[in-house]
C-alpha positions in Angstrom: -74.1 23.6 -39.8 -72.9 26.9 -38.5 -74.2 26.0 -35.1 -72.3 22.7 -35.1 -69.2 24.5 -36.1 -69.8 27.2 -33.5 -70.0 24.6 -30.7 -67.3 22.3 -32.2 -64.5 24.8 -32.2 -64.6 25.5 -28.5 -64.8 21.8 -27.7 -61.7 21.2 -29.9 -59.9 24.0 -28.2 -60.8 22.6 -24.8 -59.7 19.1 -25.9 -56.3 20.5 -27.0 -55.8 22.5 -23.8 -56.8 19.8 -21.3 -56.0 16.6 -23.2 -53.4 17.0 -25.9 -51.1 19.6 -24.4 -50.8 18.1 -20.9 -49.7 14.8 -22.6 -46.5 16.2 -24.0 -43.2 15.7 -22.1 -39.6 16.3 -23.0 -37.3 13.4 -22.2 -33.7 14.5 -22.0 -30.8 12.7 -23.7 -29.7 11.2 -20.4 -33.2 10.0 -19.4 -35.7 7.4 -20.1 -39.5 7.8 -19.6 -41.4 5.0 -17.9 -45.1 4.9 -18.9 -47.8 3.5 -16.6 -51.3 2.9 -18.0 -53.9 2.8 -15.2 -51.1 1.9 -12.8 -49.5 -0.8 -14.9 -46.2 -0.5 -16.7 -46.7 -0.5 -20.5 -43.7 1.1 -22.2 -40.5 3.0 -22.0 -40.0 6.3 -23.9 -36.7 7.3 -25.4 -35.2 10.8 -25.4 -37.1 13.5 -27.3 -40.6 15.1 -27.3 -43.0 12.4 -26.2 -46.7 12.2 -25.7 -48.9 10.0 -23.5 -52.6 10.0 -22.7 -53.1 12.2 -19.7 -55.3 11.1 -16.8 -55.0 7.6 -18.0 -51.2 7.3 -18.3 -48.4 8.7 -16.2 -44.7 9.1 -17.0 -41.8 8.7 -14.6 -38.3 9.9 -15.8 -35.2 8.0 -14.8 -31.7 9.4 -14.9 -29.4 7.0 -16.8 -26.1 8.8 -16.0 -23.5 7.6 -13.6 -24.4 8.7 -10.1 -22.1 9.2 -7.2 -23.1 8.6 -3.6 -21.1 8.7 -0.3 -21.2 5.7 2.0 -21.3 7.4 5.5 -18.4 6.9 7.8 -18.9 4.0 10.2 -16.8 2.2 12.8 -15.9 -1.3 11.6 -13.8 -4.0 13.5 -11.0 -5.5 11.5 -10.0 -9.2 11.5 -7.3 -8.4 14.1 -9.8 -6.6 16.4 -8.8 -3.0 15.6 -11.7 -0.5 15.3 -11.4 1.8 12.4 -13.7 4.5 11.0 -14.0 4.1 7.3 -16.1 5.5 4.4 -16.4 5.0 0.7 -17.7 6.4 -2.6 -20.0 4.4 -4.9 -20.3 5.0 -8.6 -23.4 3.4 -10.3 -25.9 3.8 -13.1 -29.3 2.5 -13.9 -29.1 0.0 -16.8 -32.7 -1.2 -16.6 -35.1 1.7 -15.8 -38.2 -0.6 -15.7 -36.8 -2.6 -12.8 -35.4 0.5 -11.0 -39.0 1.8 -10.8 -41.0 -1.4 -10.4 -38.7 -3.6 -8.2 -37.6 -1.1 -5.6 -39.0 2.2 -4.2 -35.7 4.1 -3.7 -32.7 2.5 -5.5 -30.3 5.2 -4.4 -30.9 4.6 -0.7 -30.8 0.8 -1.3 -27.4 1.1 -3.0 -26.0 3.1 0.0 -27.4 0.6 2.6 -26.2 -2.4 0.6 -22.7 -0.8 0.3 -22.6 -0.2 4.0 -23.4 -3.8 4.8 -20.8 -5.1 2.2 -18.2 -2.7 3.6 -18.6 -4.1 7.1 -18.4 -7.7 5.8 -15.2 -7.2 3.8 -13.4 -5.1 6.3 -14.2 -7.7 9.0 -12.4 -10.4 7.0 -9.1 -8.5 6.5 -6.5 -7.3 9.0 -5.4 -3.7 9.3 -2.2 -4.0 7.3 -4.1 -5.5 4.4 -6.8 -2.8 4.5 -4.2 0.0 4.5 -2.1 -1.6 1.7 -4.7 -3.1 -0.6 -7.5 -0.5 -0.8 -8.1 -1.1 -4.5 -8.6 -4.8 -4.1 -10.9 -4.3 -1.2 -12.9 -1.8 -3.2 -13.3 -4.4 -6.1 -14.4 -7.1 -3.6 -17.1 -4.8 -2.1 -18.2 -3.8 -5.6 -18.7 -7.5 -6.6 -20.9 -8.1 -3.5 -23.0 -5.0 -4.0 -23.3 -5.6 -7.8 -24.9 -9.1 -7.2 -27.5 -7.6 -4.9 -28.4 -4.6 -7.1 -28.6 -6.5 -10.4 -32.2 -7.5 -9.9 -33.0 -3.8 -9.3 -31.7 -2.8 -12.7 -28.7 -1.0 -11.2 -25.1 -1.6 -12.3 -22.2 -0.7 -9.9 -19.4 0.9 -11.8 -16.9 1.2 -8.9 -16.5 1.5 -5.1 -13.5 3.4 -3.8 -12.5 3.2 -0.1 -11.6 6.7 0.7 -10.7 7.5 4.3 -9.5 5.1 7.0 -9.3 6.7 10.4 -7.3 4.8 13.1 -7.6 5.1 16.9 -5.2 7.7 18.4 -3.1 5.1 20.3 -2.7 3.1 17.1 -1.6 6.2 15.2 1.1 6.9 17.9 2.3 3.3 17.8 2.6 3.3 14.0 4.4 6.7 14.2 6.9 5.2 16.6 7.3 2.1 14.5 8.0 4.2 11.4 10.6 6.3 13.3 12.3 3.2 14.5 12.4 1.9 11.0 13.9 5.1 9.7 16.6 5.0 12.4 17.4 1.4 11.6 17.8 2.2 7.9 20.0 5.2 8.7 22.3 3.0 10.9 22.5 0.3 8.2 23.4 2.9 5.6 26.1 4.4 7.9 27.5 0.9 8.6 27.6 0.1 4.9 29.5 3.4 4.3 32.0 2.5 7.0 32.6 -0.9 5.4 33.0 0.5 1.9 35.4 3.2 3.3 37.5 0.6 5.1 37.7 -1.6 2.0 38.9 1.4 -0.1 41.5 2.3 2.5 42.7 -1.3 2.6 43.0 -1.3 -1.2 44.9 2.0 -1.1 47.3 0.7 1.5 48.1 -2.4 -0.5 48.7 -0.3 -3.6 51.1 2.0 -1.7 52.9 -0.9 -0.1 53.7 -2.3 -3.6 55.4 1.0 -4.7 57.9 2.8 -2.4 58.1 5.7 -4.8 54.3 6.2 -4.5 54.7 6.2 -0.7 57.3 8.9 -0.9 55.1 11.0 -3.2 52.2 10.6 -0.9 54.4 11.6 2.1 55.5 14.8 0.3 51.8 15.6 -0.6 50.8 15.2 3.0 53.7 17.4 4.1 52.6 20.0 1.6 49.1 19.9 3.0 50.1 20.4 6.6 52.7 23.0 5.9 50.0 25.6 5.3 49.4 25.8 9.1 51.6 28.2 11.2 51.3 26.0 14.3 52.8 22.9 12.8 56.5 21.9 13.1 57.9 19.5 10.5 60.9 17.4 11.1 62.4 15.8 8.0 64.8 12.8 8.0 66.3 11.1 5.0 64.7 7.8 4.1 68.1 6.0 4.2 68.5 7.1 7.8 65.1 5.8 8.7 65.8 2.5 7.1 69.2 2.3 8.9 67.6 2.9 12.3 65.0 0.3 11.5 67.7 -2.3 10.9 67.2 -2.5 7.2 70.2 -3.0 4.8 
């Protein structure tokens, strides 16, 4: 009995060291553990302290958080045959960890390549003005295309944002000249509108003064007061009656 106990304790210790302990894994809150038994998918472990049979089973952890990847800058031809260098950012998460492991070897690389392809397709069907003014709509259109392709991989595309659009140098200069011409045109229109409004106000003032001779005389006196402050001015004053007489008025 003692001999059996003497040999049983070391065997139990060895079993714990080489079988029980290696089977424990900690699955983080943002992870899922995919269990393969003899190479075949059998279960998915939720977050916490989990155990599987070592040497027979293996565990692969999958990050379930939203991931961000850059779509490398690439030259794309627009619908109106203008080459632009454009890049984007993709936000995605794994919604089905089993498919993300079983259906594709590297889902991150696959998302990047699929986004590159969709980016070329969408940019090629829009002209430059639309691309520059409707980035958000173009990002949504790219997202829908990529989302359809990645759904079978267990990956959900949250958003795709078009970030940088680099134009050719000659196109930049042409757009700068166009913008300057537009600014000059607006300045000329504003100045012309100001002249029109000023002329209208002067015409209204003249009509008002014409209807009131007393007001004309007061305005004349005010004008004389304003110019009398200058030493170089000589003022000649004539009675209004004399001016009317010389003008042939009764």
